[in-house]
N, C-alpha and C positions, 0 to 999 in steps of 0.2 A: 503493502501499499503505500503511496505516494501522497506528501501534505508539503501545499506551497505554502511560505511564508516570506513576509519579507520585513527586515529588521533595519535599523536606523543606529549609522557610527557617526558620531559629531554633524549629524544634517543630512547625511547623504546613505540613500538606499541600498542597502546591500539584499538580492536574491538568494533565496536557498530553498533546497528543497531538503525533505529526509525519505532517503533511500534505502530501506533493509536497515531503520533504522540508526541510522549516522548522515548525518549532514552533510549535505554538497550545497556549497558556495560558488556564487556565477565569483570564474577569477577578473573579467573584464572589472564587476564592481571592486572589487577587489585593490585595484589597479588604479581605479577610478579614486578611490580614496586616498591612498597611500602616496599617489603622484600627482602632479602638476601639469599630467600628461593632456595636450586638447584632445588626443586620438589614443583613447585605452586600449582600442583596439590593434592600433599599431604596433604601440607597445610592448602588447602580450606576444602579439606576431615575431618580435624583436629579444624578445625575451624567453620566448620558446627555444629558439637558436642556440642561444645562450646558455640555458637547460640543457641540453641536448648535449653541448660540448662537454659540460663539465658531469654527465654522467649521472643527471637527474634519475635515482632509481626509482622515484616514487609517476615516477611518469607513466606509466600503465593506470595510474589512479585518476588520469585526469580523463571525465567522460562527459558528450553530449546529454545535453538535457535539455529538455523544451521550457521554458522559462519564460511568463510575460514578459513584453517589454513595454515601452510608453503610450507604442499605440492601441496597445489592448490584445496585441494577438501574439502567439506561442514561437519561439524562435529557436533553434539549436543554439545552447549556449556552453560555451568551455566551461566547467564545473570541476573543482577536488575536494576532498574528504577535509577533515580539518588538519590531521596531520600533509597532508600534501599545501594544501595554504601556507600550513607554517615554512613548510621549505622554500615554496617562492617566495613567500616575504623576504627569507633570508637574502633574496640575490636583488631586494630594490632596495637601494639606499635611499632612504625618507627618515624624517625624525619620530614622523607619525609610527612609525614601525611598532616599537615598544608599546607603546600604550595599546595597540590595535591587537597585539599579540594577548596583553591580557584580557582585553574583550574580549577576544575570540575564546580561549582558553572557558572565560567563563561561560558563555554561551555554550560551547560543548559538555561544560562538566552540569549545565541544568538539563542538556539532552540525555546523558546519563543517570542523572535524576531522575528525569521523566518515566524513562522507561522500566527504572526498580521501584519506581511508584508516579505508578499514572494519574494519581489524587493530584499531585502536583500542576503537572500537564491541565487539568480540570479548571485549578486556581485560577491558573494562568491565562489560561482562554475566560475565562470568566470577568478577571481582570480587564482583558482586549475588547470584550462585548459593553462591558459596563464605561469606558473612555468612550465607544463610539453613542452612545447613550441607552443604550437599552435597557429595559427596567430589570428587576430582580428575578419576577415571574417569567416574563417571558425569554431569560438567557439560561434560569432551570430549565423551561419545557424545550429549548433545543437541545443544552447539552443532553438531556434524557434524551431525544429524538437522536442524537448522535451516538449511543451506546447502542438503542435500538437496531440503528442500521448496520454498525460495526456487527450485532449479533448475525444480523440475515446475512451481511454479505459473507461470514468465516461458514456459515453454513454453507453457501452458494460454492465457497472455495471446497470446503469440504468434499462435493459431491459432484467433483467434478469440472463447474464449469470455468468457462476462460474468462478470465478478468477484463473490465473496463468495456468493452464490446456485446458480451453477455450481459452483465451487470445492467448494464445501461437497456439495454431491449426487457429485462422484467424490471427495470422500475421503472417504464412508461409502460408497461401493462399496469404495474400497482396503481399510479398514477390515472392512467385513462379510466380504469373504473372507480377510483376513489373520487377522482376529482371531474370524470369525463375531459380531459384535457391529458397530452402529453407533455414531458417537460418542457417542449420546445414549443407547447402554443401555449404552456403555463407565462412561462419565461416572457412570449410577446405579447403576450395579456399584459403582464405588469410591464413592458419595456427595457426589458433587461435584454443583454449582451450575454456577454461572457461571464457577470456577476451570479453568485451562489444563491437559488431562488429559494434555500431557504431561510439565508438571512433576511429576507424581503415578505417572508410570511409573518401572518397576525399568530397570535394563539391559537386562535381554532383551527384554523389552513397545519400548523402544526400537529397539533390534538390530533387531525383524523388523518395523516400524511403516518405518524406514529400508529396510529391504530390499524391502516393498511399496512406496515411492513413491520408490527410484530403478531398479527394474523397471520400473514404471509411464513412468520416464521416456524408459528407454532404448526401449522399448516405441514409444511414443508419437512419437521420432526416427527409428529406425529403419521403422518401419509410415509415416512420414509422414503420421499422423491429422492431418485436418483435421475440422473445428465438434466441437460436443457429442457426438455419435454416436457417430463415430469413438473421440474420445480417454476416451469412456466405457467401449468394450471393452475399451481400452489398458489402462484404470485398475482394470477388472476382472481381467484375465488378469493384469497386476502384481500385485494382491492374491493370486490364486489360488498366486503364485510360493511368495511369501511363507508363507502359510496350509498350503501341502503341506510347508513346509520347517518351520514352528513346530509342527504334527505330528507329526514324522519327530522335531523336538528332545524333546518330551515323550514322546513315547517310550522314547525314551536317558535321559533324565534322571530319568523317574518322577515328572513333578508336572506342574502346568498353569502355560503360560507367562504365559495370562490371570490377573491375580490383583484381588482388592477390595484389596486392600492397600498405603499410600503410603510407595512406598522412602524418602522423607526419615524419614516416623516408625515403620519398622519396628523396632518393639519386641523386647525378648528374648523374651516371649510369644509374640507375632506368627512370630519364627523360628524357635522350638522344634516352633509348630503347623505350621509351612511342614517341617519336619525329619519332622514325625510323619504329614503327608501320603503324604511319598516313601517312609517305611517301609511303610505301609499297601497301597501301590502294589509295593511288591517283596515283601510278603508274600503279595499274591492273587497274584503269580504264581509 
């Protein structure tokens, strides 16, 4: 499983990604932090030649990972783990190198702590969401949903499914049955591009999303689903349970659960619009 994250060192972004429980950092971003080069890519190109001449033993630890660029698109980027980054830094003459090394060591240590104690990762995630302005109730549901999602993908993995492609197909099955929309249709409704859909759902949307994935997990386990076809049936059935519950809830509360609004930026105008819809439904009855 891979997880993207951007960290900031003295006002400059450094992209990183977790692969097999190890942090890999964008080398170009690190060079941008440590040097005054106006063209970090060229600096790295020249440095690679120098490292090769020096017999850089960790050269095989440099990998190409797709990281998001300023334009929002993902491009193949040279990345290195913490050990290799330290070696690269040694070949960059910079006054910033020592404080950066201390900072990088701290980042690496935090990752080790998170592997040993996953609750620490959860606490850090809570802090990130709080800084963005999300309420504690929303954060609790978001993190709970993440745990349910992880349990589901673990089951899929154990049952021979291929990551990413088949996971995406089954996730769409659940979403379609739960919300009458695929993930792409849902994101389009909310005006999203590459953003995480769940980070833009309100609490009710998160709850029904959790229900669909939790029921899918239970069906998958209890029916001992194996392979893609059987897991797809379980995904559709789990989504249908959540979809029926959603429709019942909509009838009772008098408004759609699925919303084009972004929970975090739900302003007073949007709240009034939502209340107006509820009144219109009541008047129709």
